[in-house]
N, C-alpha and C positions, 0 to 999 in steps of 0.2 A: 802601814807607817809610812812617813814621806822619807825620804835620802835627801839633805841638803848639804850642798857645798858649804865645805868649812869657810870660806872666805864672806861667808854670809852673815857669819858671825859678828862682823864689822858693825852689821846693824842691829838694832832690838828686834826685827821679825823673826826670826828662830824662837825669840821669849816669848811674842805675841802669840804666835801659833800653838804652843807649848802650855799656854794659859787658857787656853781654848779647847784643851785635851787633847790635842793631836800630838801624837809622838812621832819624834825626828831621830834619824839617824844622821850624826852631823860625820860626814868625811869627804875625799876628794873627789868629786866628780870632773870626769874629762870634758864632760859639755854640759852646757847649762847649770841652772842653780838651784832647782828645785826638781825630783824627779816625783811626781804624785802618784803614778803608777806604770803599771809595765807598756803601757802606750804614751802617756803623758808627761813630756819634759819642758819644763818652763824656764824660760831665761828673764831675771826680771834685771830692768837697767833704769836707774836715777836718770831723771831728766835731764840732768847738768853730763852723765855720761853715754847716754844716747844721743845726744849732739856730738859729741865728741868723737864717737865710735862712727859716727855717720862723716865726718870731716877727714879723719885719718883711714878710713874704708875697712876698719873691724868689723862694723856691724853686719856686713854682707858674708864676711870672711867666719862669724861665729854663727849668722844664720844659716849658711848652707851646711856648716857642721850639725846643727842643731836639725835641720831637714835629713841629714842623713841617719842619724840618730836614733828617731822614734816616728811611730806611724802617727803622733798627735804632736806636734812641736807649737810652742805659744810663747810669746814675747810679752811680756808686761812692762808697761813705761807709767814709771810711777813719777809725778808731778808734770807740769806744762812746760814742753820744751820749745822755750821763748827764744833762746840765743841762736835761732838759725832763720834765715828767710822762710819763708811760708812754701816758695817753690821746691827748696830743697828737702823740705820736711814732707810734701805732698810727694816728691819723686821718690823716696825712702819708703814712706808706706805704701806705694802703689808696687815697688819693686818685691819688699815682702806680701804683700798679696798674689804677685806674678809668683812667688815661692812656694804660696800654700801655706804662709805663716801667719794665724792670726793673732792681731795685735790687741792687746788688751790695757786698759788706759784706769789708773786709779789716782786719787788727789794726793794719797799720804801713805804710811806704812801702815796703818788700821786698814786702809781700803785695799792695800796688796794683801792684808792678810785675810780681810773677807772672800777675795778671788780664791786663793788657793783652799781655805777652808771649803767653800762651794764646791771646788773643782773636786777636793778631795773624799768630800761626804759621797758627792755624785758619784764618784768610782767606785766609792765601799759598798753602794747598796748591791743587793743579790741581783745578779742580770735576768731577766725573763729570756725563756729560751726562746731565740727566734725562729720563724718559721720559714722553711725553702724558700729559695727563690723561684718562683713559679717559670714554669718553661714558656716562654714566648712562641705563637705560631703565627704565622700570617692567617688574615680572616678567611682566605679563601682554601686553609688548608684543609683535605679529604679527611675521612673517616681514619683510613689505613694510617694516615701520617699522624694524626692527634692518637690513635692507639698506640703509635710505636714509639711518640714522645713519651707517652705515660710510661710504657715498659720500660724504657731506658732511663726513666728519671730515678728507677731504683739504683742504689749505691752500686757499684760494681758491674753491673750490666750495661755495656756499650749499645751501640747503635748497631753495631755487627750481629750481637749475641741476640738482641730483643729483634731482630729481623729473622734472626734463624728459629729462634723461638716461635714467632708467627706464622713462619712458613712450615713448620712443623703441624702446630697445632690449630691454625685455623686464627683463632681468635681466641679473648681472653677467657671466655666462659669456658672454653675445650682446655685452655691451660689449668684454669682453677681445679680443673675436675681430674687432672693428670696426676699420677703417683711421684713422688720425689724422685723413683729411678727412673722413671723416663724422660722427665726435666735433664737430668743429671748425665744421660746419656747423648744429650747434643755438645759438641765439639767446642771446650771453651769455659762449659757450666760446670760440671763436678757436682757432689753432693751437698757441700755445704752452701755453696749458692742455690742451688735447686731447694733445700731446706728455707734459705732466706726468702729467695722470691714467694714461696707459696705463703710463708708466714707473713709477710709484707700486703700478698694481693688478699688475705682475709682478715687482715688486721682491721679492729675496731677503732672507729678514731676518740680520742681520748682527750680532745678539746686542747685550744692553744695555751691556756694559764698555766 
């Protein structure tokens, strides 16, 4: 479902979206015009309103609020803003770029509906499970440093705890052969963490799909 600000009912865009099978809830949004997902908030501006908002300063106040309100703010400009000097337009677009607010363009209401529908469909797709970020080590890292990084990559195992484990057992092979009680005896580990460490070290790879 898309959350749509009640002021958007002045246009036919909500009806165009509803005709495409998109469910909308009309309410008063404090910021933006279309809450497409938990992370995407879109402000739609017809070309004339966009130009006026540059002239009276509203644009950057609204953009700041948009930036603070979500992780993926978007500005959609509908139509061609011709009633403004090119330098002023470019300056405004550059300022939005510095604020990390992408600007989308459409020719008309139908084009705006295309953008919103595309964003909504993409956000509604099941998300593939993301692989964890690889730990980056310098190319000159020693074997000991690499083993330490591997062990500390286990959630809940800090570098200090990983170092304590390796100091106690010497290497990963010996750690794998240890009993859970032996691992749990390391200060700061405990039974639950010991079971988790052994489970992860012995886990089979199931692929990334």
